C-alpha positions as CSV (number, residue, x, y, z in Angstrom):
1,M,19.5,165.1,-231.3
2,R,20.0,163.6,-234.5
3,V,23.0,164.8,-236.6
4,L,24.1,164.3,-240.4
5,L,27.7,164.6,-240.7
6,V,28.9,165.5,-244.2
7,E,32.5,165.1,-244.1
8,D,35.0,163.2,-246.7
9,D,37.6,162.9,-244.4
10,E,37.2,159.4,-243.0
11,A,39.6,160.1,-239.7
12,L,37.9,163.3,-238.8
13,S,34.6,161.7,-239.5
14,E,35.3,158.9,-237.1
15,A,36.7,161.0,-234.5
16,V,33.6,163.4,-234.5
17,C,31.3,160.9,-234.5
18,G,33.0,159.1,-231.6
19,Y,32.8,162.2,-229.6
20,L,29.1,163.1,-230.1
21,R,27.9,159.9,-229.9
22,A,29.4,159.6,-226.4
23,K,27.6,162.7,-225.6
24,A,24.5,160.8,-226.7
25,F,24.0,162.2,-230.1
26,V,22.9,160.1,-232.9
27,V,24.9,160.5,-235.7
28,D,24.8,159.5,-239.4
29,A,27.9,160.5,-241.4
30,V,28.1,160.5,-245.2
31,P,31.0,161.7,-247.3
32,S,29.3,163.2,-250.4
33,L,26.7,165.6,-251.4
34,A,24.8,162.8,-253.4
35,Q,24.5,160.5,-249.8
36,A,23.8,163.5,-247.8
37,G,20.8,164.6,-250.1
38,A,19.5,161.0,-249.8
39,A,19.9,161.2,-246.1
40,L,18.0,164.4,-245.3
41,R,15.0,162.7,-247.8
42,A,15.4,159.4,-245.5
43,A,15.2,161.2,-241.8
44,Q,14.5,164.0,-240.0
45,Y,17.9,165.8,-238.4
46,A,18.2,168.5,-235.6
47,A,21.4,169.5,-237.0
48,V,23.8,169.2,-240.3
49,L,27.9,169.6,-239.7
50,L,28.5,170.1,-243.3
51,D,32.0,170.2,-244.8
52,L,32.6,172.4,-247.9
53,H,35.2,170.6,-249.9
54,L,33.5,167.3,-251.0
55,A,34.5,165.1,-254.0
56,D,31.3,165.5,-255.8
57,G,30.8,169.5,-255.0
58,D,30.7,172.5,-252.7
59,G,28.9,171.8,-249.7
60,L,27.0,175.1,-250.1
61,N,25.1,173.5,-252.7
62,L,23.3,171.3,-250.2
63,L,21.9,174.7,-248.3
64,P,19.2,175.3,-251.0
65,Q,17.8,171.6,-250.2
66,I,17.9,172.3,-246.4
67,R,15.9,175.5,-246.6
68,A,13.7,174.3,-248.6
69,L,12.7,171.4,-245.6
70,K,9.7,171.7,-243.5
71,D,11.5,171.3,-240.1
72,R,14.9,172.7,-241.0
73,P,17.9,171.7,-238.9
74,I,20.7,173.9,-237.9
75,V,23.6,173.9,-240.3
76,I,27.3,174.5,-238.9
77,V,29.8,174.5,-241.6
78,L,33.0,172.8,-241.0
79,T,35.9,173.9,-243.4
80,A,39.6,174.8,-243.7
81,R,38.6,178.0,-245.5
82,D,39.3,180.5,-243.2
83,Q,38.5,183.6,-244.8
84,V,36.4,186.3,-243.7
85,S,34.7,186.1,-247.4
86,D,34.5,182.3,-247.0
87,R,32.5,182.8,-243.6
88,I,30.4,185.5,-245.2
89,A,29.4,183.4,-248.1
90,G,28.7,180.3,-245.8
91,L,26.3,182.5,-243.2
92,D,24.4,184.4,-246.4
93,A,23.9,181.0,-248.0
94,G,22.0,179.8,-245.1
95,A,24.2,178.3,-242.4
96,D,23.6,179.1,-239.2
97,D,27.2,178.9,-237.8
98,Y,30.7,178.4,-239.2
99,L,33.8,176.6,-237.2
100,V,37.2,176.6,-239.2
101,K,39.2,173.4,-239.1
102,P,41.1,172.2,-237.2
103,Y,38.6,172.4,-234.5
104,D,38.2,171.1,-230.8
105,P,35.4,168.7,-230.6
106,G,34.3,170.2,-227.5
107,E,34.0,173.6,-229.4
108,L,31.6,172.0,-231.9
109,L,29.6,170.7,-229.0
110,A,29.2,174.1,-227.4
111,R,28.4,175.5,-230.7
112,L,25.6,173.0,-231.5
113,R,24.0,174.1,-228.1
114,A,24.3,177.7,-228.8
115,V,22.3,177.7,-232.1
116,E,19.9,175.4,-230.5
117,R,19.2,177.7,-227.8
118,R,19.0,180.6,-230.4
119,R,16.8,178.8,-232.8
120,N,14.3,177.6,-229.9
121,A,12.4,180.6,-228.2
122,A,11.0,178.3,-225.8
123,Y,14.7,176.9,-224.7
124,V,15.5,177.1,-221.1
125,P,18.7,175.7,-219.7
126,V,16.8,174.1,-216.6
127,L,13.4,172.8,-217.1
128,A,11.2,172.8,-213.9
129,L,8.2,170.3,-213.7
130,G,7.1,170.0,-210.1
131,D,10.0,168.2,-208.1
132,L,11.5,167.2,-211.5
133,Q,14.7,169.6,-212.7
134,I,16.5,168.7,-216.0
135,D,19.3,170.8,-216.7
136,L,20.1,170.7,-220.2
137,S,23.5,172.6,-220.2
138,R,25.0,170.3,-217.6
139,E,23.0,167.1,-218.7
140,Q,21.9,166.4,-215.3
141,V,18.2,165.6,-213.9
142,R,17.3,165.9,-210.5
143,R,13.9,164.4,-208.6
144,A,13.2,166.2,-205.3
145,G,16.8,167.1,-205.3
146,V,18.0,163.6,-205.7
147,P,20.3,162.9,-209.0
148,I,18.9,160.4,-211.5
149,A,21.4,158.1,-213.5
150,L,20.3,158.0,-217.1
151,T,21.6,156.0,-220.0
152,Q,22.7,157.5,-223.1
153,K,19.6,156.3,-224.9
154,E,17.5,157.5,-222.1
155,W,19.0,161.1,-221.9
156,A,19.2,161.6,-225.9
157,L,15.2,160.8,-225.8
158,L,14.6,163.3,-222.9
159,R,16.7,166.0,-224.1
160,V,14.4,166.0,-227.3
161,M,11.3,166.6,-225.2
162,A,13.1,168.8,-222.9
163,T,14.2,171.0,-225.6
164,R,10.5,171.6,-226.8
165,P,8.5,170.7,-223.8
166,E,5.7,172.2,-225.5
167,R,5.8,170.2,-228.5
168,I,4.1,167.0,-228.8
169,H,6.7,164.6,-230.3
170,T,6.0,162.1,-232.7
171,R,6.8,158.4,-232.5
172,E,9.0,158.7,-235.9
173,S,10.7,162.2,-234.4
174,L,11.6,160.1,-231.0
175,Q,12.9,157.1,-232.9
176,D,15.0,159.5,-235.0
177,A,16.7,160.9,-231.6
178,L,17.6,157.0,-230.7
179,Y,19.0,155.7,-233.8
180,G,21.0,156.4,-236.9
181,F,20.9,154.4,-240.3
182,D,23.4,151.7,-238.8
183,D,21.5,150.9,-235.8
184,D,19.2,148.1,-235.0
185,A,16.1,148.8,-233.5
186,D,13.0,146.7,-232.8
187,S,9.7,148.2,-233.5
188,N,8.7,148.3,-229.6
189,T,12.2,150.1,-228.4
190,L,10.7,153.4,-228.1
191,E,7.9,152.2,-225.8
192,V,10.4,150.4,-223.7
193,F,12.9,153.6,-223.4
194,I,9.6,156.0,-222.3
195,S,8.6,153.1,-220.0
196,R,12.3,153.7,-218.3
197,L,12.1,157.3,-218.2
198,R,8.6,156.8,-216.7
199,R,10.0,154.9,-213.8
200,K,13.1,157.4,-213.2
201,L,11.1,160.4,-213.7
202,G,7.4,159.9,-212.6
203,R,4.8,158.7,-214.5
204,E,3.0,161.9,-214.1
205,H,5.8,163.9,-216.2
206,I,5.5,162.1,-219.8
207,E,2.1,162.2,-221.2
208,T,1.1,159.9,-223.9
209,L,-1.2,161.5,-226.5
210,R,-3.0,158.6,-228.4
211,G,-2.3,158.5,-232.2
212,L,0.0,161.7,-231.9
213,G,2.9,161.1,-229.7
214,Y,4.4,162.0,-226.3
215,R,5.4,165.5,-224.3
216,L,6.5,166.2,-221.2
217,V,4.3,167.7,-218.5
218,H,3.5,168.5,-214.5
219,R,0.0,167.0,-213.5
220,P,0.6,166.5,-209.9
221,D,-2.8,164.9,-209.5
222,E,-3.0,162.7,-212.5
223,G,-0.9,159.8,-213.7
224,A,0.0,159.5,-217.3
225,T,-1.4,157.0,-219.6
226,A,0.9,154.0,-220.9
């Protein structure tokens, strides 16, 4: 999941980024509305974590731009404003959830997952593909009952495909799940991670659709193309 954090408190921004990156999220952090708007035009995000009190305006002013996006991200407002009227205003403006500062990073993570489940009708906590089980809530993968160890990047890539297993995921959308603006990535990096996942999960579980992208499948009698 690629996340945009809009937060002008540098210490808090670094803490949230560090926590989410340790959980295999890709996080881009910006301190202003102007930079947030530019980031939204440059990349596709699964979630926006939005502070309201920013140097160049109220964070709620970003919500119309987010609502206009074709593939709208989850929006969780993060703010010190704790009045009921403030929460109502944020939700009415289009936010999906509202978290009052100071907050525990673990609660933020739980709310990200909860909103994603509500937004995605196809979401199932444990996805079964033949002998492969992907437990999204516990971040665990098993094949024939045997745990499979994945790196953070491998898990980030698998989570995107497993959260929406019915979807064909484009190369661009999967790259967005792997790298933020500050990361260096070679042009063939995605294919490297796809190859590693196939070795660990079974080639039959990741299908290549030429010119379109990749998706998770269960085809016991067919191998996936390279």
